C-alpha positions as CSV (number, residue, x, y, z in Angstrom):
1,M,280.1,-38.4,-95.5
2,S,281.6,-34.9,-95.0
3,I,282.8,-33.8,-91.6
4,K,284.0,-30.5,-90.3
5,L,287.1,-30.7,-88.2
6,K,287.8,-28.1,-85.5
7,L,291.3,-27.3,-87.0
8,G,291.6,-25.7,-90.3
9,P,294.8,-25.1,-92.4
10,L,297.8,-24.6,-90.2
11,A,299.2,-21.1,-89.8
12,D,302.9,-20.6,-90.6
13,D,304.2,-19.4,-87.3
14,R,307.5,-19.4,-85.5
15,P,307.5,-22.5,-83.3
16,V,308.9,-23.1,-79.8
17,K,310.4,-26.6,-79.5
18,L,309.0,-28.9,-76.8
19,T,309.6,-32.6,-76.2
20,I,306.5,-34.5,-75.1
21,E,305.5,-38.1,-74.7
22,L,302.1,-39.4,-75.9
23,Q,300.3,-42.6,-75.1
24,A,300.2,-44.9,-78.1
25,P,296.4,-44.6,-78.6
26,V,296.7,-40.8,-78.5
27,H,299.5,-40.9,-81.1
28,R,297.4,-43.2,-83.4
29,D,294.5,-40.8,-83.1
30,L,296.8,-37.8,-83.9
31,V,298.1,-39.6,-87.0
32,A,294.5,-40.4,-88.0
33,Y,293.5,-36.7,-87.4
34,A,296.4,-35.5,-89.6
35,E,295.2,-37.8,-92.4
36,A,291.6,-36.6,-92.1
37,L,292.7,-32.9,-91.9
38,G,294.8,-33.5,-95.1
39,R,291.8,-34.9,-96.9
40,E,289.5,-32.0,-95.7
41,T,291.9,-29.1,-96.4
42,G,293.8,-30.6,-99.4
43,Q,297.0,-29.6,-97.4
44,A,298.9,-32.8,-96.5
45,V,300.3,-32.8,-92.9
46,S,303.8,-34.2,-93.2
47,D,304.4,-34.3,-89.4
48,P,301.3,-35.0,-87.2
49,A,303.2,-33.5,-84.3
50,K,302.7,-30.1,-85.9
51,L,299.0,-30.4,-85.0
52,I,299.6,-30.5,-81.3
53,G,300.2,-26.7,-81.0
54,P,297.1,-25.7,-82.9
55,M,295.0,-28.3,-81.1
56,L,296.1,-27.0,-77.7
57,A,295.5,-23.4,-78.8
58,R,292.0,-24.3,-80.1
59,F,291.3,-26.2,-76.8
60,M,292.4,-23.2,-74.7
61,V,290.6,-20.6,-76.7
62,T,287.3,-22.5,-76.4
63,D,287.7,-23.2,-72.7
64,R,285.5,-20.6,-71.1
65,A,286.9,-21.0,-67.6
66,F,290.4,-20.6,-68.9
67,R,289.5,-17.5,-70.9
68,K,287.8,-16.0,-67.8
69,A,290.8,-16.8,-65.5
70,H,293.3,-15.6,-68.1
71,K,291.4,-12.3,-68.6
72,Q,291.2,-11.7,-64.9
73,G,294.8,-12.6,-64.2
74,S,296.5,-10.7,-67.0
75,G,294.0,-8.3,-68.4
76,E,294.7,-9.8,-71.8
77,R,292.7,-11.9,-74.1
78,P,294.2,-15.4,-74.9
79,H,295.7,-16.0,-78.3
80,S,293.0,-17.0,-80.8
81,G,294.9,-20.0,-82.1
82,S,294.7,-21.3,-85.6
83,G,292.0,-23.1,-87.3
84,S,288.3,-22.5,-88.0
85,A,285.4,-22.5,-85.6
86,G,283.8,-25.8,-85.4
């Protein structure tokens, strides 16, 4: 069975370091997602935490209410994030 994940290959971008805590089930799902993404893209994900930024970016760019509020507040369009449409 072939699936199409919302994230595509990760862009090489300059990161901003954050420290976060995840609930254990969320971390397990993140690791599983990284494994699935590696299989789908042929690009192994050595650190599942590197998916958090692209996932958040994808979430925000697909949130219509956020886009509308962001556009009204700043006059700018939100960052498009990385990954493919899904």
